[in-house]
N, CA, C, O and the ligand as a Tripos MOL2 file, in Angstrom:
@<TRIPOS>MOLECULE
protein
  249   247    63     0     0
PROTEIN
NO_CHARGES

@<TRIPOS>ATOM
      1 N          47.5760  183.0780  104.5150 N.3       1 MET1
      2 CA         48.0790  181.9870  103.6730 C.3       1 MET1
      3 C          49.4480  182.3490  103.1200 C.2       1 MET1
      4 O          49.7330  183.5120  102.8360 O.2       1 MET1
      5 N          50.2770  181.3450  102.9740 N.am      2 ALA2
      6 CA         51.6210  181.5680  102.4360 C.3       2 ALA2
      7 C          51.5300  181.9430  100.9720 C.2       2 ALA2
      8 O          50.8820  181.2590  100.1790 O.2       2 ALA2
      9 N          52.1750  183.0180  100.6300 N.am      3 ASN3
     10 CA         52.1870  183.4650   99.2430 C.3       3 ASN3
     11 C          53.6080  183.8070   98.8440 C.2       3 ASN3
     12 O          54.4140  184.1740   99.6990 O.2       3 ASN3
     13 N          53.9340  183.6950   97.5700 N.am      4 PRO4
     14 CA         55.2700  184.0950   97.1260 C.3       4 PRO4
     15 C          55.4560  185.5960   97.3570 C.2       4 PRO4
     16 O          54.5550  186.3920   97.0940 O.2       4 PRO4
     17 N          56.6380  185.9670   97.8520 N.am      5 THR5
     18 CA         56.9070  187.3810   98.1310 C.3       5 THR5
     19 C          57.1220  188.1520   96.8430 C.2       5 THR5
     20 O          56.6530  189.2800   96.6930 O.2       5 THR5
     21 N          57.8440  187.5270   95.9070 N.am      6 HIS6
     22 CA         58.1750  188.2250   94.6720 C.3       6 HIS6
     23 C          57.8100  187.3660   93.4680 C.2       6 HIS6
     24 O          57.9270  186.1410   93.4720 O.2       6 HIS6
     25 N          57.3660  188.0710   92.4480 N.am      7 ARG7
     26 CA         57.0790  187.3940   91.1890 C.3       7 ARG7
     27 C          58.3990  187.0460   90.5110 C.2       7 ARG7
     28 O          59.3180  187.8650   90.4870 O.2       7 ARG7
     29 N          58.5040  185.8160   89.9510 N.am      8 HIS8
     30 CA         59.7140  185.4480   89.2200 C.3       8 HIS8
     31 C          59.7080  186.1070   87.8490 C.2       8 HIS8
     32 O          58.6500  186.3600   87.2730 O.2       8 HIS8
     33 N          60.8960  186.3800   87.3390 N.am      9 THR9
     34 CA         61.0070  187.0310   86.0360 C.3       9 THR9
     35 C          60.6210  186.0720   84.9210 C.2       9 THR9
     36 O          60.5840  184.8570   85.1140 O.2       9 THR9
     37 N          60.3380  186.6280   83.7630 N.am     10 ARG10
     38 CA         60.0650  185.7960   82.5800 C.3      10 ARG10
     39 C          61.2420  184.8820   82.2880 C.2      10 ARG10
     40 O          61.0630  183.7170   81.9320 O.2      10 ARG10
     41 N          62.4530  185.4200   82.4410 N.am     11 THR11
     42 CA         63.6460  184.6150   82.1490 C.3      11 THR11
     43 C          63.7220  183.4140   83.0870 C.2      11 THR11
     44 O          63.9940  182.2920   82.6610 O.2      11 THR11
     45 N          63.4780  183.6700   84.3630 N.am     12 ARG12
     46 CA         63.5510  182.5770   85.3380 C.3      12 ARG12
     47 C          62.4750  181.5260   85.0550 C.2      12 ARG12
     48 O          62.7440  180.3260   85.1140 O.2      12 ARG12
     49 N          61.2560  181.9820   84.7470 N.am     13 ARG13
     50 CA         60.1720  181.0660   84.4160 C.3      13 ARG13
     51 C          60.5200  180.2530   83.1670 C.2      13 ARG13
     52 O          60.3310  179.0370   83.1390 O.2      13 ARG13
     53 N          61.0320  180.9380   82.1290 N.am     14 ASP14
     54 CA         61.3000  180.2490   80.8680 C.3      14 ASP14
     55 C          62.4890  179.3050   80.9840 C.2      14 ASP14
     56 O          62.5250  178.2650   80.3260 O.2      14 ASP14
     57 N          63.4730  179.6670   81.8280 N.am     15 LYS15
     58 CA         64.6060  178.7630   82.0140 C.3      15 LYS15
     59 C          64.1480  177.4790   82.7030 C.2      15 LYS15
     60 O          64.6480  176.3920   82.4100 O.2      15 LYS15
     61 N          63.1970  177.6180   83.6160 N.am     16 ARG16
     62 CA         62.6500  176.4350   84.2880 C.3      16 ARG16
     63 C          61.9220  175.5550   83.2640 C.2      16 ARG16
     64 O          62.0880  174.3360   83.2500 O.2      16 ARG16
     65 N          61.1210  176.1860   82.4170 N.am     17 ARG17
     66 CA         60.3360  175.4110   81.4550 C.3      17 ARG17
     67 C          61.1710  174.8420   80.3250 C.2      17 ARG17
     68 O          60.7260  173.9320   79.6250 O.2      17 ARG17
     69 N          62.3830  175.3680   80.1350 N.am     18 ALA18
     70 CA         63.2380  174.8650   79.0620 C.3      18 ALA18
     71 C          63.6710  173.4350   79.3350 C.2      18 ALA18
     72 O          64.1230  172.7400   78.4250 O.2      18 ALA18
     73 N          63.5370  172.9840   80.5840 N.am     19 ASN19
     74 CA         63.9620  171.6240   80.9280 C.3      19 ASN19
     75 C          62.8440  170.6080   80.7590 C.2      19 ASN19
     76 O          63.0580  169.4140   80.9650 O.2      19 ASN19
     77 N          61.6230  171.0770   80.3770 N.am     20 TRP20
     78 CA         60.5290  170.1350   80.1970 C.3      20 TRP20
     79 C          60.7660  169.3670   78.9080 C.2      20 TRP20
     80 O          61.0090  169.9630   77.8590 O.2      20 TRP20
     81 N          60.6970  168.0690   78.9870 N.am     21 LYS21
     82 CA         60.9130  167.2600   77.7980 C.3      21 LYS21
     83 C          59.8350  166.1850   77.7060 C.2      21 LYS21
     84 O          59.3610  165.6610   78.7150 O.2      21 LYS21
     85 N          59.4700  165.8810   76.4920 N.am     22 GLY22
     86 CA         58.5960  164.7460   76.2940 C.3      22 GLY22
     87 C          59.3830  163.4660   76.5040 C.2      22 GLY22
     88 O          60.5870  163.4220   76.2540 O.2      22 GLY22
     89 N          58.7080  162.4300   76.9610 N.am     23 GLN23
     90 CA         59.3960  161.1630   77.1910 C.3      23 GLN23
     91 C          58.7740  160.0800   76.3230 C.2      23 GLN23
     92 O          57.5520  159.9490   76.2440 O.2      23 GLN23
     93 N          59.6340  159.3090   75.6780 N.am     24 THR24
     94 CA         59.1250  158.1890   74.9120 C.3      24 THR24
     95 C          58.8660  157.0270   75.8730 C.2      24 THR24
     96 O          59.7370  156.6910   76.6750 O.2      24 THR24
     97 N          57.6840  156.4100   75.8060 N.am     25 PRO25
     98 CA         57.3920  155.3210   76.7320 C.3      25 PRO25
     99 C          58.2780  154.1080   76.4600 C.2      25 PRO25
    100 O          58.6230  153.8150   75.3150 O.2      25 PRO25
    101 N          58.6350  153.4150   77.5290 N.am     26 THR26
    102 CA         59.4010  152.1800   77.4080 C.3      26 THR26
    103 C          58.5250  151.1050   76.7690 C.2      26 THR26
    104 O          57.3660  150.9400   77.1500 O.2      26 THR26
    105 N          59.0600  150.3950   75.8250 N.am     27 LEU27
    106 CA         58.2890  149.3660   75.1370 C.3      27 LEU27
    107 C          59.0260  148.0320   75.2080 C.2      27 LEU27
    108 O          60.2510  147.9740   75.1000 O.2      27 LEU27
    109 N          58.2620  146.9750   75.3910 N.am     28 VAL28
    110 CA         58.8230  145.6230   75.3490 C.3      28 VAL28
    111 C          58.0030  144.8050   74.3580 C.2      28 VAL28
    112 O          56.8520  145.1410   74.0780 O.2      28 VAL28
    113 N          58.5820  143.7470   73.8310 N.am     29 ALA29
    114 CA         57.8610  142.8910   72.8920 C.3      29 ALA29
    115 C          56.8930  141.9980   73.6540 C.2      29 ALA29
    116 O          57.2530  141.3980   74.6670 O.2      29 ALA29
    117 N          55.6510  141.9160   73.1560 N.am     30 CYS30
    118 CA         54.6570  141.0230   73.7560 C.3      30 CYS30
    119 C          55.1070  139.5740   73.5740 C.2      30 CYS30
    120 O          55.4470  139.1910   72.4550 O.2      30 CYS30
    121 N          55.1220  138.7540   74.6250 N.am     31 PRO31
    122 CA         55.5620  137.3690   74.4700 C.3      31 PRO31
    123 C          54.6240  136.5260   73.6070 C.2      31 PRO31
    124 O          55.0240  135.4710   73.1160 O.2      31 PRO31
    125 N          53.3790  136.9770   73.4170 N.am     32 ASP32
    126 CA         52.4320  136.1840   72.6440 C.3      32 ASP32
    127 C          52.4200  136.5550   71.1690 C.2      32 ASP32
    128 O          52.4730  135.6840   70.3010 O.2      32 ASP32
    129 N          52.3490  137.8740   70.8840 N.am     33 CYS33
    130 CA         52.2120  138.2640   69.4830 C.3      33 CYS33
    131 C          53.4190  139.0360   68.9770 C.2      33 CYS33
    132 O          53.4650  139.4060   67.8030 O.2      33 CYS33
    133 N          54.4130  139.2900   69.8530 N.am     34 LYS34
    134 CA         55.6620  139.9760   69.5020 C.3      34 LYS34
    135 C          55.4860  141.4380   69.1060 C.2      34 LYS34
    136 O          56.4300  142.0830   68.6500 O.2      34 LYS34
    137 N          54.2740  141.9570   69.2820 N.am     35 GLU35
    138 CA         54.0870  143.3960   69.0550 C.3      35 GLU35
    139 C          54.7070  144.1540   70.2200 C.2      35 GLU35
    140 O          54.8310  143.6140   71.3200 O.2      35 GLU35
    141 N          55.0990  145.4120   69.9820 N.am     36 MET36
    142 CA         55.6420  146.2150   71.0590 C.3      36 MET36
    143 C          54.5010  146.6940   71.9620 C.2      36 MET36
    144 O          53.4610  147.1400   71.4780 O.2      36 MET36
    145 N          54.7060  146.5970   73.2630 N.am     37 LYS37
    146 CA         53.7030  147.0440   74.2240 C.3      37 LYS37
    147 C          54.4060  147.6340   75.4250 C.2      37 LYS37
    148 O          55.6080  147.4380   75.6070 O.2      37 LYS37
    149 N          53.6470  148.3700   76.2640 N.am     38 GLN38
    150 CA         54.2330  148.9160   77.4790 C.3      38 GLN38
    151 C          54.3560  147.7980   78.5120 C.2      38 GLN38
    152 O          53.4560  146.9650   78.6220 O.2      38 GLN38
    153 N          55.4600  147.7660   79.2750 N.am     39 PRO39
    154 CA         55.6070  146.7280   80.2860 C.3      39 PRO39
    155 C          54.5560  146.8650   81.3920 C.2      39 PRO39
    156 O          54.1580  147.9790   81.7340 O.2      39 PRO39
    157 N          54.1160  145.7620   81.9390 N.am     40 HIS40
    158 CA         53.1180  145.7030   83.0150 C.3      40 HIS40
    159 C          51.7740  146.2500   82.5670 C.2      40 HIS40
    160 O          50.9970  146.7470   83.3820 O.2      40 HIS40
    161 N          51.4960  146.1590   81.2550 N.am     41 ARG41
    162 CA         50.2000  146.5720   80.7200 C.3      41 ARG41
    163 C          49.6720  145.4430   79.8440 C.2      41 ARG41
    164 O          50.4360  144.6510   79.2910 O.2      41 ARG41
    165 N          48.3380  145.3890   79.7310 N.am     42 VAL42
    166 CA         47.7370  144.4180   78.8370 C.3      42 VAL42
    167 C          48.1510  144.7570   77.4110 C.2      42 VAL42
    168 O          48.1670  145.9250   77.0230 O.2      42 VAL42
    169 N          48.4800  143.7490   76.6480 N.am     43 CYS43
    170 CA         48.8440  143.9780   75.2560 C.3      43 CYS43
    171 C          47.6060  144.4400   74.4960 C.2      43 CYS43
    172 O          46.5750  143.7670   74.5060 O.2      43 CYS43
    173 N          47.7120  145.5870   73.8410 N.am     44 THR44
    174 CA         46.5620  146.1110   73.1130 C.3      44 THR44
    175 C          46.3670  145.4130   71.7730 C.2      44 THR44
    176 O          45.3380  145.5830   71.1180 O.2      44 THR44
    177 N          47.3600  144.6290   71.3710 N.am     45 HIS45
    178 CA         47.2690  143.9730   70.0740 C.3      45 HIS45
    179 C          46.5510  142.6310   70.1760 C.2      45 HIS45
    180 O          45.7060  142.3130   69.3390 O.2      45 HIS45
    181 N          46.8840  141.8390   71.2030 N.am     46 CYS46
    182 CA         46.2640  140.5180   71.3250 C.3      46 CYS46
    183 C          45.4490  140.3700   72.6090 C.2      46 CYS46
    184 O          44.7610  139.3630   72.7770 O.2      46 CYS46
    185 N          45.5070  141.3460   73.5210 N.am     47 GLY47
    186 CA         44.6610  141.3140   74.7100 C.3      47 GLY47
    187 C          45.0970  140.3360   75.7820 C.2      47 GLY47
    188 O          44.2730  139.9250   76.5990 O.2      47 GLY47
    189 N          46.3690  139.9480   75.8090 N.am     48 THR48
    190 CA         46.8220  139.0080   76.8360 C.3      48 THR48
    191 C          47.6410  139.7290   77.8910 C.2      48 THR48
    192 O          48.2650  140.7570   77.6300 O.2      48 THR48
    193 N          47.6200  139.1630   79.0920 N.am     49 TYR49
    194 CA         48.4850  139.6430   80.1630 C.3      49 TYR49
    195 C          48.9450  138.4330   80.9530 C.2      49 TYR49
    196 O          48.1220  137.6230   81.3810 O.2      49 TYR49
    197 N          50.2350  138.3020   81.1510 N.am     50 ASN50
    198 CA         50.8150  137.1930   81.9160 C.3      50 ASN50
    199 C          50.3880  135.8460   81.3400 C.2      50 ASN50
    200 O          50.1070  134.9000   82.0750 O.2      50 ASN50
    201 N          50.3460  135.7790   80.0060 N.am     51 GLY51
    202 CA         50.0220  134.5200   79.3500 C.3      51 GLY51
    203 C          48.5530  134.1840   79.2810 C.2      51 GLY51
    204 O          48.1880  133.1490   78.7240 O.2      51 GLY51
    205 N          47.6800  135.0450   79.8420 N.am     52 LYS52
    206 CA         46.2450  134.7600   79.8200 C.3      52 LYS52
    207 C          45.5340  135.8060   78.9900 C.2      52 LYS52
    208 O          45.9320  136.9710   78.9740 O.2      52 LYS52
    209 N          44.4690  135.3880   78.2920 N.am     53 LYS53
    210 CA         43.6850  136.3410   77.5160 C.3      53 LYS53
    211 C          42.7240  137.0470   78.4610 C.2      53 LYS53
    212 O          41.8580  136.4120   79.0630 O.2      53 LYS53
    213 N          42.8780  138.3460   78.5890 N.am     54 VAL54
    214 CA         42.0460  139.1010   79.5240 C.3      54 VAL54
    215 C          41.1430  140.0980   78.8130 C.2      54 VAL54
    216 O          40.2140  140.6300   79.4190 O.2      54 VAL54
    217 N          41.4040  140.3570   77.5380 N.am     55 LEU55
    218 CA         40.5940  141.3200   76.8030 C.3      55 LEU55
    219 C          40.2540  140.7450   75.4430 C.2      55 LEU55
    220 O          41.0580  140.0480   74.8240 O.2      55 LEU55
    221 N          39.0500  141.0480   74.9910 N.am     56 GLU56
    222 CA         38.6860  140.7180   73.6230 C.3      56 GLU56
    223 C          39.0080  141.9300   72.7770 C.2      56 GLU56
    224 O          38.3970  142.9860   72.9380 O.2      56 GLU56
    225 N          39.9750  141.7810   71.8660 N.am     57 VAL57
    226 CA         40.4010  142.9250   71.0610 C.3      57 VAL57
    227 C          39.4760  143.0580   69.8690 C.2      57 VAL57
    228 O          39.3600  142.1420   69.0540 O.2      57 VAL57
    229 N          38.8210  144.1950   69.7720 N.am     58 VAL58
    230 CA         37.9230  144.4640   68.6490 C.3      58 VAL58
    231 C          38.6500  145.4180   67.7130 C.2      58 VAL58
    232 O          39.0040  146.5270   68.1150 O.2      58 VAL58
    233 N          38.8710  145.0110   66.4990 N.am     59 SER59
    234 CA         39.5440  145.8720   65.5360 C.3      59 SER59
    235 C          38.5370  146.8250   64.9230 C.2      59 SER59
    236 O          37.3830  146.4630   64.6900 O.2      59 SER59
    237 N          38.9840  148.0510   64.6630 N.am     60 LYS60
    238 CA         38.1240  149.0570   64.0710 C.3      60 LYS60
    239 C          37.8360  148.6850   62.6200 C.2      60 LYS60
    240 O          38.7440  148.4640   61.8190 O.2      60 LYS60
    241 N          36.5360  148.6230   62.3090 N.am     61 GLU61
    242 CA         36.1630  148.3160   60.9430 C.3      61 GLU61
    243 C          35.6640  149.5860   60.2780 C.2      61 GLU61
    244 O          34.7860  150.2750   60.7970 O.2      61 GLU61
    245 N          36.2380  149.8830   59.1240 N.am     62 SER62
    246 CA         35.8580  151.1300   58.4370 C.3      62 SER62
    247 C          34.9350  150.8410   57.2740 C.2      62 SER62
    248 O          34.5110  151.7640   56.5780 O.2      62 SER62
    249 ZN         50.2440  140.7290   72.2990 Zn       63 ZN63
@<TRIPOS>BOND
     1     1     2 1
     2     2     3 1
     3     3     4 2
     4     3     5 am
     5     5     6 1
     6     6     7 1
     7     7     8 2
     8     7     9 am
     9     9    10 1
    10    10    11 1
    11    11    12 2
    12    11    13 am
    13    13    14 1
    14    14    15 1
    15    15    16 2
    16    15    17 am
    17    17    18 1
    18    18    19 1
    19    19    20 2
    20    19    21 am
    21    21    22 1
    22    22    23 1
    23    23    24 2
    24    23    25 am
    25    25    26 1
    26    26    27 1
    27    27    28 2
    28    27    29 am
    29    29    30 1
    30    30    31 1
    31    31    32 2
    32    31    33 am
    33    33    34 1
    34    34    35 1
    35    35    36 2
    36    35    37 am
    37    37    38 1
    38    38    39 1
    39    39    40 2
    40    39    41 am
    41    41    42 1
    42    42    43 1
    43    43    44 2
    44    43    45 am
    45    45    46 1
    46    46    47 1
    47    47    48 2
    48    47    49 am
    49    49    50 1
    50    50    51 1
    51    51    52 2
    52    51    53 am
    53    53    54 1
    54    54    55 1
    55    55    56 2
    56    55    57 am
    57    57    58 1
    58    58    59 1
    59    59    60 2
    60    59    61 am
    61    61    62 1
    62    62    63 1
    63    63    64 2
    64    63    65 am
    65    65    66 1
    66    66    67 1
    67    67    68 2
    68    67    69 am
    69    69    70 1
    70    70    71 1
    71    71    72 2
    72    71    73 am
    73    73    74 1
    74    74    75 1
    75    75    76 2
    76    75    77 am
    77    77    78 1
    78    78    79 1
    79    79    80 2
    80    79    81 am
    81    81    82 1
    82    82    83 1
    83    83    84 2
    84    83    85 am
    85    85    86 1
    86    86    87 1
    87    87    88 2
    88    87    89 am
    89    89    90 1
    90    90    91 1
    91    91    92 2
    92    91    93 am
    93    93    94 1
    94    94    95 1
    95    95    96 2
    96    95    97 am
    97    97    98 1
    98    98    99 1
    99    99   100 2
   100    99   101 am
   101   101   102 1
   102   102   103 1
   103   103   104 2
   104   103   105 am
   105   105   106 1
   106   106   107 1
   107   107   108 2
   108   107   109 am
   109   109   110 1
   110   110   111 1
   111   111   112 2
   112   111   113 am
   113   113   114 1
   114   114   115 1
   115   115   116 2
   116   115   117 am
   117   117   118 1
   118   118   119 1
   119   119   120 2
   120   119   121 am
   121   121   122 1
   122   122   123 1
   123   123   124 2
   124   123   125 am
   125   125   126 1
   126   126   127 1
   127   127   128 2
   128   127   129 am
   129   129   130 1
   130   130   131 1
   131   131   132 2
   132   131   133 am
   133   133   134 1
   134   134   135 1
   135   135   136 2
   136   135   137 am
   137   137   138 1
   138   138   139 1
   139   139   140 2
   140   139   141 am
   141   141   142 1
   142   142   143 1
   143   143   144 2
   144   143   145 am
   145   145   146 1
   146   146   147 1
   147   147   148 2
   148   147   149 am
   149   149   150 1
   150   150   151 1
   151   151   152 2
   152   151   153 am
   153   153   154 1
   154   154   155 1
   155   155   156 2
   156   155   157 am
   157   157   158 1
   158   158   159 1
   159   159   160 2
   160   159   161 am
   161   161   162 1
   162   162   163 1
   163   163   164 2
   164   163   165 am
   165   165   166 1
   166   166   167 1
   167   167   168 2
   168   167   169 am
   169   169   170 1
   170   170   171 1
   171   171   172 2
   172   171   173 am
   173   173   174 1
   174   174   175 1
   175   175   176 2
   176   175   177 am
   177   177   178 1
   178   178   179 1
   179   179   180 2
   180   179   181 am
   181   181   182 1
   182   182   183 1
   183   183   184 2
   184   183   185 am
   185   185   186 1
   186   186   187 1
   187   187   188 2
   188   187   189 am
   189   189   190 1
   190   190   191 1
   191   191   192 2
   192   191   193 am
   193   193   194 1
   194   194   195 1
   195   195   196 2
   196   195   197 am
   197   197   198 1
   198   198   199 1
   199   199   200 2
   200   199   201 am
   201   201   202 1
   202   202   203 1
   203   203   204 2
   204   203   205 am
   205   205   206 1
   206   206   207 1
   207   207   208 2
   208   207   209 am
   209   209   210 1
   210   210   211 1
   211   211   212 2
   212   211   213 am
   213   213   214 1
   214   214   215 1
   215   215   216 2
   216   215   217 am
   217   217   218 1
   218   218   219 1
   219   219   220 2
   220   219   221 am
   221   221   222 1
   222   222   223 1
   223   223   224 2
   224   223   225 am
   225   225   226 1
   226   226   227 1
   227   227   228 2
   228   227   229 am
   229   229   230 1
   230   230   231 1
   231   231   232 2
   232   231   233 am
   233   233   234 1
   234   234   235 1
   235   235   236 2
   236   235   237 am
   237   237   238 1
   238   238   239 1
   239   239   240 2
   240   239   241 am
   241   241   242 1
   242   242   243 1
   243   243   244 2
   244   243   245 am
   245   245   246 1
   246   246   247 1
   247   247   248 2
@<TRIPOS>SUBSTRUCTURE
     1 MET1         2 RESIDUE 1 A MET
     2 ALA2         6 RESIDUE 1 A ALA
     3 ASN3        10 RESIDUE 1 A ASN
     4 PRO4        14 RESIDUE 1 A PRO
     5 THR5        18 RESIDUE 1 A THR
     6 HIS6        22 RESIDUE 1 A HIS
     7 ARG7        26 RESIDUE 1 A ARG
     8 HIS8        30 RESIDUE 1 A HIS
     9 THR9        34 RESIDUE 1 A THR
    10 ARG10       38 RESIDUE 1 A ARG
    11 THR11       42 RESIDUE 1 A THR
    12 ARG12       46 RESIDUE 1 A ARG
    13 ARG13       50 RESIDUE 1 A ARG
    14 ASP14       54 RESIDUE 1 A ASP
    15 LYS15       58 RESIDUE 1 A LYS
    16 ARG16       62 RESIDUE 1 A ARG
    17 ARG17       66 RESIDUE 1 A ARG
    18 ALA18       70 RESIDUE 1 A ALA
    19 ASN19       74 RESIDUE 1 A ASN
    20 TRP20       78 RESIDUE 1 A TRP
    21 LYS21       82 RESIDUE 1 A LYS
    22 GLY22       86 RESIDUE 1 A GLY
    23 GLN23       90 RESIDUE 1 A GLN
    24 THR24       94 RESIDUE 1 A THR
    25 PRO25       98 RESIDUE 1 A PRO
    26 THR26      102 RESIDUE 1 A THR
    27 LEU27      106 RESIDUE 1 A LEU
    28 VAL28      110 RESIDUE 1 A VAL
    29 ALA29      114 RESIDUE 1 A ALA
    30 CYS30      118 RESIDUE 1 A CYS
    31 PRO31      122 RESIDUE 1 A PRO
    32 ASP32      126 RESIDUE 1 A ASP
    33 CYS33      130 RESIDUE 1 A CYS
    34 LYS34      134 RESIDUE 1 A LYS
    35 GLU35      138 RESIDUE 1 A GLU
    36 MET36      142 RESIDUE 1 A MET
    37 LYS37      146 RESIDUE 1 A LYS
    38 GLN38      150 RESIDUE 1 A GLN
    39 PRO39      154 RESIDUE 1 A PRO
    40 HIS40      158 RESIDUE 1 A HIS
    41 ARG41      162 RESIDUE 1 A ARG
    42 VAL42      166 RESIDUE 1 A VAL
    43 CYS43      170 RESIDUE 1 A CYS
    44 THR44      174 RESIDUE 1 A THR
    45 HIS45      178 RESIDUE 1 A HIS
    46 CYS46      182 RESIDUE 1 A CYS
    47 GLY47      186 RESIDUE 1 A GLY
    48 THR48      190 RESIDUE 1 A THR
    49 TYR49      194 RESIDUE 1 A TYR
    50 ASN50      198 RESIDUE 1 A ASN
    51 GLY51      202 RESIDUE 1 A GLY
    52 LYS52      206 RESIDUE 1 A LYS
    53 LYS53      210 RESIDUE 1 A LYS
    54 VAL54      214 RESIDUE 1 A VAL
    55 LEU55      218 RESIDUE 1 A LEU
    56 GLU56      222 RESIDUE 1 A GLU
    57 VAL57      226 RESIDUE 1 A VAL
    58 VAL58      230 RESIDUE 1 A VAL
    59 SER59      234 RESIDUE 1 A SER
    60 LYS60      238 RESIDUE 1 A LYS
    61 GLU61      242 RESIDUE 1 A GLU
    62 SER62      246 RESIDUE 1 A SER
    63 ZN63       249 GROUP 0 **** ****
């Protein structure tokens, strides 16, 4: 089986990982309730997609 010939140094490994960044998800306003939601996803606030209600949103009751 193919295996790496040499182990990479800590510096090389850490320099590679220094480029890892968290990404903020793209958000668009829901056309029905104007809440921010991810594009091409069902709105979690009102449960609509493409103008149709597809989910019954149950709010957490404490
Ligand atoms: Zn909505």
